[in-house]
ZARORO-722791 format. One record per residue (C-alpha): residue number from 1; residue in one letter; x, y, z. Coordinates in nm, 4 decimals, padded with zeros to 6 digits. Example, Ala and Ser with C-alpha at 12.3 -4.5 7.8 and 13.67 -1.06 7.14 Angstrom:
REM residues 2
R     i   aa         xx         yy         zz
R     1    A    01.2300   -00.4500    00.7800
R     2    S    01.3670   -00.1060    00.7140
//
This chain:
REM residues 406
R     i   aa         xx         yy         zz
R     1    M   -00.6543    02.2233   -01.1283
R     2    S   -00.3717    02.3654   -00.8865
R     3    L   -00.3453    02.2809   -00.5254
R     4    D   -00.3957    02.5592   -00.2454
R     5    I   -00.1197    02.3660   -00.0349
R     6    S   -00.1447    02.6392    00.2740
R     7    K   -00.4815    02.5544    00.2881
R     8    I   -00.4365    02.1583    00.2683
R     9    R   -00.1657    02.1818    00.5498
R    10    Q   -00.4437    02.3497    00.7751
R    11    D   -00.6334    02.0269    00.7395
R    12    F   -00.3282    01.8262    00.9041
R    13    K   -00.2656    01.9563    01.2300
R    14    I    00.0352    01.7358    01.3105
R    15    L    00.2097    01.9189    01.0412
R    16    N    00.2179    02.2374    01.2538
R    17    Q    00.4477    02.1399    01.5131
R    18    T    00.8147    02.1733    01.5915
R    19    L    01.0618    01.9002    01.6725
R    20    Y    01.3888    02.0040    01.8684
R    21    G    01.2717    02.3261    01.8066
R    22    K    01.2757    02.2909    01.4234
R    23    P    00.9487    02.2923    01.1953
R    24    L    00.8563    01.9316    01.1131
R    25    A    00.9234    01.8347    00.7417
R    26    Y    00.7420    01.5044    00.7546
R    27    F    00.9040    01.3049    00.4522
R    28    D    00.7992    00.9346    00.5720
R    29    N    00.4776    00.9080    00.3811
R    30    G    00.5717    00.5525    00.2370
R    31    A    00.5570    00.4269    00.6004
R    32    T    00.2225    00.5924    00.6757
R    33    T    00.0686    00.9068    00.5740
R    34    Q   -00.0845    01.1824    00.8091
R    35    K   -00.4746    01.1940    00.8622
R    36    P   -00.6782    01.5239    00.7777
R    37    Q   -00.8911    01.6485    01.0481
R    38    V   -01.2169    01.5245    00.8787
R    39    V   -01.0843    01.1552    00.9296
R    40    L   -01.0088    01.2090    01.2938
R    41    D   -01.3355    01.3882    01.3516
R    42    T   -01.5289    01.0845    01.2044
R    43    I   -01.3498    00.8462    01.4272
R    44    S   -01.4158    01.0705    01.7240
R    45    H   -01.7778    01.1170    01.6349
R    46    F   -01.8221    00.7418    01.5784
R    47    H   -01.6678    00.6567    01.9467
R    48    N   -01.8850    00.9158    02.0941
R    49    S   -02.2139    00.8847    01.9269
R    50    I   -02.2503    00.5655    01.7255
R    51    N   -02.0141    00.2901    01.8610
R    52    A   -02.1859   -00.0467    01.8306
R    53    N   -02.1001   -00.3785    01.6865
R    54    I   -02.2541   -00.3940    01.3311
R    55    H   -02.4829   -00.6643    01.1618
R    56    R   -02.7425   -00.8712    01.3514
R    57    G   -02.8151   -00.5861    01.6150
R    58    V   -03.1831   -00.4466    01.6363
R    59    H   -03.1136   -00.1650    01.8119
R    60    K   -03.0695    00.2008    01.6668
R    61    L   -02.7143    00.2401    01.7345
R    62    S   -02.6100   -00.1146    01.5508
R    63    E   -02.8382   -00.0022    01.2476
R    64    E   -02.6452    00.3282    01.2262
R    65    S   -02.3051    00.1437    01.2611
R    66    T   -02.3842   -00.1200    01.0013
R    67    K   -02.5054    00.1508    00.7620
R    68    A   -02.2050    00.3327    00.7998
R    69    Y   -02.0031    00.0200    00.7458
R    70    E   -02.1668   -00.0840    00.4420
R    71    E   -02.1645    00.2656    00.3010
R    72    A   -01.7889    00.2595    00.3485
R    73    R   -01.7638   -00.0528    00.1381
R    74    E   -01.9668    00.1205   -00.1404
R    75    T   -01.7275    00.4429   -00.1163
R    76    V   -01.4207    00.2056   -00.1435
R    77    R   -01.6274    00.0385   -00.4616
R    78    D   -01.6719    00.3441   -00.6142
R    79    F   -01.3074    00.4740   -00.5480
R    80    I   -01.1670    00.1939   -00.7381
R    81    N   -01.4448    00.1122   -00.9712
R    82    A   -01.5086   -00.2591   -00.8811
R    83    K   -01.8053   -00.4075   -01.0283
R    84    K   -01.9850   -00.4901   -00.6968
R    85    T   -01.9759   -00.4301   -00.3191
R    86    G   -01.9323   -00.7979   -00.2814
R    87    E   -01.5872   -00.7734   -00.4116
R    88    I   -01.4530   -00.5350   -00.1374
R    89    I   -01.3292   -00.7298    00.1640
R    90    F   -01.2358   -00.5202    00.4641
R    91    T   -00.9291   -00.6500    00.6327
R    92    S   -00.6783   -00.5170    00.8771
R    93    G   -00.4379   -00.3822    00.5925
R    94    A   -00.2726   -00.4688    00.2921
R    95    T   -00.0459   -00.7347    00.4525
R    96    A   -00.3740   -00.9026    00.5752
R    97    S   -00.5236   -00.8775    00.2332
R    98    I   -00.2214   -01.0639    00.0751
R    99    N   -00.2258   -01.3414    00.3295
R   100    L   -00.5804   -01.3890    00.2852
R   101    V   -00.5198   -01.4565   -00.1017
R   102    A   -00.1979   -01.6392   -00.0426
R   103    F   -00.3838   -01.8510    00.2138
R   104    S   -00.7373   -01.9043    00.0539
R   105    F   -00.6395   -01.9041   -00.3171
R   106    G   -00.3525   -02.1295   -00.2418
R   107    E   -00.5850   -02.3889   -00.0500
R   108    T   -00.8096   -02.3828   -00.3502
R   109    Y   -00.5783   -02.3813   -00.6462
R   110    V   -00.2125   -02.4760   -00.5535
R   111    H   -00.0909   -02.8120   -00.5425
R   112    E    00.2467   -02.9673   -00.5099
R   113    G    00.4806   -02.8851   -00.8154
R   114    D    00.2784   -02.5642   -00.8786
R   115    E    00.4360   -02.2338   -00.9198
R   116    V    00.4101   -01.8967   -00.7859
R   117    I    00.5740   -01.5751   -00.9457
R   118    V    00.6556   -01.2650   -00.7258
R   119    S    00.8751   -00.9820   -00.8394
R   120    E    01.2266   -00.9197   -00.7090
R   121    M    01.1379   -00.5746   -00.5867
R   122    E    00.8406   -00.7007   -00.3465
R   123    H    00.7583   -00.5934    00.0115
R   124    H    00.7980   -00.8722    00.2544
R   125    S    00.4442   -00.8676    00.2898
R   126    N    00.4165   -00.9839   -00.0662
R   127    I    00.7050   -01.2340   -00.0436
R   128    V    00.6646   -01.4317    00.2799
R   129    P    00.3061   -01.5208    00.2643
R   130    W    00.3784   -01.6951   -00.0991
R   131    Q    00.6868   -01.8596    00.0661
R   132    M    00.4787   -02.0058    00.3379
R   133    L    00.2197   -02.1202    00.0845
R   134    C    00.4857   -02.2814   -00.1235
R   135    E    00.6231   -02.4679    00.1772
R   136    R    00.3038   -02.5765    00.2934
R   137    K    00.1883   -02.7177   -00.0679
R   138    K    00.5213   -02.8002   -00.1725
R   139    A    00.5007   -02.5469   -00.4753
R   140    I    00.7680   -02.3482   -00.6422
R   141    L    00.8473   -01.9607   -00.5826
R   142    K    00.9932   -01.7808   -00.8862
R   143    V    01.1140   -01.4351   -00.9004
R   144    L    01.0942   -01.2108   -01.1901
R   145    P    01.4021   -00.9819   -01.1676
R   146    F    01.4369   -00.6005   -01.2173
R   147    D    01.7562   -00.4042   -01.3841
R   148    D    01.9717   -00.1601   -01.2161
R   149    N    01.7221    00.1321   -01.3162
R   150    G    01.4780   -00.0541   -01.0752
R   151    E    01.2541   -00.1739   -01.3798
R   152    I    01.1143   -00.5151   -01.4031
R   153    I    01.2455   -00.6783   -01.6873
R   154    L    00.9374   -00.7698   -01.8707
R   155    S    01.0682   -00.9973   -02.1373
R   156    K    01.1551   -01.2250   -01.8380
R   157    L    00.7849   -01.2912   -01.7568
R   158    E    00.6973   -01.4933   -02.0706
R   159    E    00.9854   -01.7114   -01.9880
R   160    L    00.8916   -01.7665   -01.6149
R   161    I    00.5431   -01.8656   -01.7003
R   162    T    00.4397   -02.2376   -01.7410
R   163    P    00.1384   -02.4477   -01.7367
R   164    K    00.2041   -02.4854   -01.3671
R   165    T    00.2008   -02.1246   -01.2856
R   166    K   -00.0777   -02.0677   -01.0903
R   167    I   -00.0780   -01.6876   -00.9753
R   168    L    00.1710   -01.3813   -01.0200
R   169    A    00.2115   -01.1216   -00.7316
R   170    V    00.3658   -00.7732   -00.7871
R   171    T    00.3581   -00.4527   -00.6373
R   172    H    00.1889   -00.1412   -00.8132
R   173    V    00.4539    00.0802   -00.6930
R   174    S    00.7853   -00.0006   -00.5076
R   175    N    00.8037    00.1569   -00.1554
R   176    T    01.1697    00.1809   -00.1801
R   177    L    01.2521    00.2287   -00.5658
R   178    G    00.9574    00.4539   -00.6255
R   179    T    00.8940    00.2357   -00.9537
R   180    V    00.5288    00.2659   -01.1007
R   181    N    00.5220   -00.0766   -01.2671
R   182    P    00.3187   -00.1126   -01.5996
R   183    I    00.0836   -00.3356   -01.4201
R   184    K   -00.1943   -00.3321   -01.7044
R   185    E    00.0837   -00.4716   -01.9455
R   186    I    00.1860   -00.7244   -01.6585
R   187    I   -00.1567   -00.8292   -01.6222
R   188    S   -00.2549   -00.8541   -01.9920
R   189    I    00.0670   -01.1019   -02.0382
R   190    A   -00.0358   -01.3303   -01.7305
R   191    H   -00.3917   -01.3452   -01.8428
R   192    K   -00.2692   -01.4384   -02.1907
R   193    H   -00.1562   -01.7519   -02.0160
R   194    N   -00.4602   -01.7864   -01.7814
R   195    V   -00.2606   -01.6855   -01.4700
R   196    P   -00.4455   -01.4900   -01.2131
R   197    V   -00.2546   -01.1698   -01.0688
R   198    L   -00.2543   -00.9852   -00.7243
R   199    I   -00.1318   -00.6395   -00.7198
R   200    D    00.0086   -00.4886   -00.3930
R   201    G   -00.1377   -00.1542   -00.4109
R   202    A   -00.0331   -00.0117   -00.0550
R   203    Q    00.1718    00.2380   -00.2261
R   204    G   -00.0022    00.2541   -00.5702
R   205    V   -00.3283    00.3527   -00.4685
R   206    K   -00.2314    00.6907   -00.3569
R   207    H   -00.0373    00.7785   -00.6571
R   208    G   -00.3222    00.8343   -00.9050
R   209    I   -00.6478    00.6989   -01.0060
R   210    V   -00.6865    00.3037   -00.9578
R   211    D   -00.9605    00.1457   -01.1813
R   212    V   -00.9603   -00.2383   -01.1037
R   213    Q   -01.1989   -00.3004   -01.3953
R   214    D   -01.0038   -00.1264   -01.6746
R   215    L   -00.6584   -00.3160   -01.5282
R   216    D   -00.8766   -00.6461   -01.5355
R   217    V   -00.6812   -00.7121   -01.2075
R   218    D   -00.7911   -01.0275   -00.9915
R   219    F   -00.6891   -00.9118   -00.6771
R   220    Y   -00.5860   -00.5516   -00.5516
R   221    A   -00.4574   -00.4841   -00.1793
R   222    I   -00.4949   -00.1723   -00.0190
R   223    A   -00.3511   -00.0201    00.3061
R   224    G   -00.5792    00.2506    00.4628
R   225    H   -00.3138    00.4042    00.6476
R   226    K   -00.1079    00.4823    00.3424
R   227    I   -00.3925    00.6833    00.2019
R   228    Y   -00.4604    00.9330    00.4658
R   229    G   -00.6975    00.6878    00.6651
R   230    P   -00.6767    00.5342    00.9871
R   231    T   -00.4306    00.2338    01.0873
R   232    G   -00.5788   -00.1212    01.1169
R   233    I   -00.8060   -00.1185    00.8167
R   234    G   -00.7490   -00.2363    00.4542
R   235    V   -00.9158   -00.3793    00.1669
R   236    L   -00.8813   -00.6789   -00.0673
R   237    Y   -01.0488   -00.6190   -00.3842
R   238    G   -01.1069   -00.9599   -00.5540
R   239    K   -01.3296   -01.0997   -00.8781
R   240    E   -01.6359   -01.2245   -00.7713
R   241    K   -01.5916   -01.5731   -00.9391
R   242    L   -01.2604   -01.6173   -00.7749
R   243    L   -01.3659   -01.5222   -00.4277
R   244    N   -01.6708   -01.7294   -00.4518
R   245    E   -01.4720   -02.0431   -00.5334
R   246    M   -01.1685   -01.9678   -00.2649
R   247    V   -01.2246   -02.1113    00.0752
R   248    P   -01.2334   -01.8797    00.3921
R   249    W   -00.9265   -01.8184    00.5767
R   250    Q   -01.0648   -01.7548    00.9276
R   251    G   -01.3681   -01.8719    01.1105
R   252    G   -01.6007   -01.6928    01.3347
R   253    G   -01.8872   -01.4469    01.3628
R   254    D   -02.0247   -01.3049    01.0264
R   255    M   -01.8650   -01.5336    00.8037
R   256    I   -02.0781   -01.8179    00.8686
R   257    S   -02.4527   -01.8850    00.7283
R   258    T   -02.5186   -02.1979    00.9889
R   259    V   -02.3278   -02.3645    01.2360
R   260    T   -02.3758   -02.7328    01.3539
R   261    F   -02.1279   -02.9694    01.5234
R   262    V   -02.1649   -03.1831    01.1747
R   263    K   -02.1171   -02.9120    00.9471
R   264    T   -02.0740   -02.5217    00.9049
R   265    T   -02.1977   -02.3432    00.5965
R   266    Y   -02.0546   -02.0308    00.4848
R   267    N   -02.2124   -01.6732    00.4382
R   268    E   -02.2321   -01.4974    00.1021
R   269    L   -01.9506   -01.2442   -00.0191
R   270    P   -01.8104   -01.0298    00.1298
R   271    F   -01.9038   -01.1586    00.4610
R   272    K   -01.7462   -01.5203    00.3911
R   273    F   -01.3938   -01.3444    00.4112
R   274    E   -01.5097   -01.0969    00.7389
R   275    A   -01.4471   -01.3430    01.0230
R   276    G   -01.4949   -01.1765    01.3782
R   277    T   -01.5601   -00.8171    01.4799
R   278    A   -01.4814   -00.5849    01.2035
R   279    N   -01.3011   -00.2565    01.2305
R   280    F   -01.6148   -00.0844    01.1432
R   281    I   -01.4896    00.2635    01.2954
R   282    G   -01.1647    00.2053    01.0719
R   283    A   -01.3897    00.1594    00.7726
R   284    A   -01.6026    00.4635    00.8278
R   285    G   -01.2945    00.6694    00.8796
R   286    L   -01.1175    00.4931    00.5663
R   287    A   -01.4223    00.6130    00.3724
R   288    T   -01.3925    00.9743    00.4948
R   289    A   -01.0265    00.9591    00.3788
R   290    L   -01.1107    00.8474    00.0321
R   291    K   -01.3689    01.1139   -00.0140
R   292    Y   -01.1237    01.3778    00.1276
R   293    Y   -00.8524    01.2521   -00.1353
R   294    K   -01.0949    01.2834   -00.4003
R   295    S   -01.2161    01.6337   -00.3214
R   296    V   -00.8436    01.7249   -00.3027
R   297    G   -00.7972    01.6076   -00.6702
R   298    I   -00.6172    01.2608   -00.7312
R   299    D   -00.4612    01.3919   -01.0701
R   300    A   -00.3809    01.7224   -00.9316
R   301    A   -00.2042    01.5740   -00.6180
R   302    T   -00.0232    01.3073   -00.8242
R   303    D    00.0936    01.5829   -01.0736
R   304    Y    00.2142    01.8012   -00.7698
R   305    E    00.3901    01.5158   -00.5945
R   306    T    00.5730    01.4429   -00.9272
R   307    E    00.6835    01.8022   -00.9302
R   308    L    00.8328    01.7647   -00.5553
R   309    L    00.9912    01.4453   -00.6844
R   310    N    01.1487    01.5823   -00.9622
R   311    Y    01.2715    01.8898   -00.7898
R   312    A    01.4033    01.6708   -00.5014
R   313    T    01.6053    01.4758   -00.7396
R   314    S    01.7887    01.7398   -00.9321
R   315    K    01.8802    01.8861   -00.6164
R   316    L    01.9846    01.5958   -00.4280
R   317    L    02.1937    01.4652   -00.7702
R   318    A    02.3633    01.8230   -00.7360
R   319    I    02.5272    01.7262   -00.4210
R   320    D    02.8843    01.5437   -00.4407
R   321    G    02.8810    01.1742   -00.3361
R   322    V    02.4786    01.1480   -00.3276
R   323    R    02.3665    00.8313   -00.5151
R   324    I    01.9845    00.7750   -00.5982
R   325    I    01.8944    00.4107   -00.5720
R   326    G    01.6022    00.3484   -00.8083
R   327    N    01.5956    00.5563   -01.1405
R   328    A    01.3040    00.3809   -01.3311
R   329    K    01.1352    00.6094   -01.5994
R   330    R    00.7849    00.6143   -01.4191
R   331    K    00.8374    00.6982   -01.0493
R   332    A    00.6199    00.7865   -00.7675
R   333    A    00.7090    01.0442   -00.4993
R   334    I    00.9648    00.8142   -00.3372
R   335    I    01.3469    00.8732   -00.3311
R   336    S    01.5946    00.6125   -00.1773
R   337    F    01.9454    00.7857   -00.1463
R   338    L    02.2829    00.7317   -00.0157
R   339    I    02.5688    00.9641    00.0841
R   340    E    02.8884    00.7971    00.0029
R   341    N    03.0644    00.6586    00.3128
R   342    I    02.7878    00.7577    00.5452
R   343    H    02.5656    00.5004    00.7178
R   344    P    02.1816    00.5643    00.6205
R   345    Y    02.1098    00.5827    01.0026
R   346    D    02.3662    00.8413    01.0933
R   347    T    02.1972    01.0334    00.8256
R   348    G    01.8574    00.9943    00.9525
R   349    M    01.9452    01.0542    01.3063
R   350    I    02.0975    01.3810    01.2227
R   351    L    01.8114    01.4843    00.9814
R   352    D    01.5915    01.4351    01.2752
R   353    K    01.7417    01.6727    01.4991
R   354    M    01.6972    01.9075    01.2222
R   355    G    01.3100    01.8372    01.2397
R   356    I    01.3192    01.6499    00.9179
R   357    A    01.1588    01.2793    00.9365
R   358    V    01.2642    01.0341    00.6874
R   359    R    01.2990    00.6454    00.6951
R   360    T    01.6306    00.4619    00.7174
R   361    G    01.7038    00.0755    00.6520
R   362    N    01.6052   -00.1609    00.4104
R   363    H    01.2245   -00.0693    00.3959
R   364    C    01.1153   -00.4352    00.4576
R   365    T    01.2595   -00.4808    00.0961
R   366    Q    01.5727   -00.6690    00.1827
R   367    P    01.6046   -00.8460   -00.1811
R   368    I    01.6195   -00.4975   -00.3262
R   369    V    01.9026   -00.3894   -00.1086
R   370    D    02.0736   -00.7245   -00.1951
R   371    H    02.0530   -00.6713   -00.5471
R   372    F    02.2463   -00.3509   -00.5218
R   373    G    02.5051   -00.4671   -00.2651
R   374    I    02.4187   -00.2185    00.0036
R   375    D    02.2837   -00.2342    00.3762
R   376    G    01.9713   -00.0019    00.3391
R   377    T    01.8995    00.3395    00.2161
R   378    V    01.7641    00.6988    00.3452
R   379    R    01.4106    00.7132    00.2029
R   380    A    01.2311    01.0436    00.1669
R   381    S    00.8428    00.9919    00.0552
R   382    F    00.6462    01.2834   -00.0257
R   383    A    00.2697    01.3675   -00.0159
R   384    F    00.0590    01.6482   -00.1481
R   385    Y    00.0788    01.8289    00.1838
R   386    N    00.4564    01.8576    00.1560
R   387    T    00.6445    02.1814    00.0257
R   388    F    00.9320    02.2956   -00.1923
R   389    E    01.0449    02.4801    00.1191
R   390    E    01.0747    02.1626    00.2952
R   391    I    01.2566    01.9889    00.0396
R   392    D    01.5093    02.2726    00.0658
R   393    R    01.5635    02.1946    00.4134
R   394    L    01.6171    01.8210    00.3296
R   395    I    01.8724    01.9507    00.1000
R   396    E    02.0364    02.1586    00.3246
R   397    G    02.0223    01.8939    00.5867
R   398    V    02.1973    01.6247    00.3576
R   399    K    02.4689    01.8637    00.2987
R   400    K    02.5110    01.9187    00.6602
R   401    V    02.5319    01.5440    00.7368
R   402    K    02.7941    01.5330    00.4455
R   403    E    02.9965    01.8145    00.6121
R   404    M    02.9878    01.6708    00.9345
R   405    F    03.1231    01.3404    00.8317
R   406    G    03.3304    01.4774    00.5748
//
């Protein structure tokens, strides 16, 4: 299946604008993706026609809103092939999903002297919650390293796991290196030692089909705004058995069954972990985004993004003084690079004046930049609505930066 990129771009009106008199080339998809018109229409329609709080309402709008919210849950379940809708927890984003597990799983299973393993390439959102857990419970945080190509050293995993290891948390796709980790193999190794695994799928869920049953993953975190959906909505997939055993991490409406001043009993899954007013409009928008992505063709989109990645990589490496950080054999459409003796911020600001949007800095992965002994990088991250012509503009922009500072 081939993509009609010009037709796809018509679905993203924000791309058809100029910045500083130049057409926008949006290469900041790792930070947030743009939203197709159908997602914006869903949100607008909800606000204008359905808006009412979900669950418990007996009036028609509440019933329609509840129906849309629970249909969105089923859409997510189908998208990642979870076994049950009760395993799909709506959160405010991937960060909230990880924090939920770090707190609730941690309170239930982690005790003084126990161990938690994370990889060296994690986003801060998949480091800090585990550090907080370890500080709270007097547990030990251990780090699975990666090599200078940006690939996890799998042989080290067996060495790190001990009978005290309670959970392993690792990213599916590095938001800085672009590395696509062999998560099925990682999960298999961990499960051999009865260690559950959380996968940070913020980047991974949009770079190929995710099947949580095939992976046998215990927890998988998703951010809606990184897969063409709204901000403020995310998903935690968790195996039913673990979720049932875990304590809630927030208290309030919807997560309760009964409340007295003597004792509160908790609701069944998934509501046990959805305290307070849910982002029901965000959930409907996310469901529309997932359906849109499937209609484009996930495999076709991923293949096209790989073509963009390979094209950009070869063009950048042909420029004297350009260094790419992260050269794993399996990469998603993310390139972090440096131009010799030029600060990433300077590069980013000049590219911006040329209408080219990139991200600069440490990308919330300070341990990665520390690994390479650098301050940060310029990151270009691609989506299926980007074009080869836009990459040519990026290359010319990089050459212009080099010329200006040379």
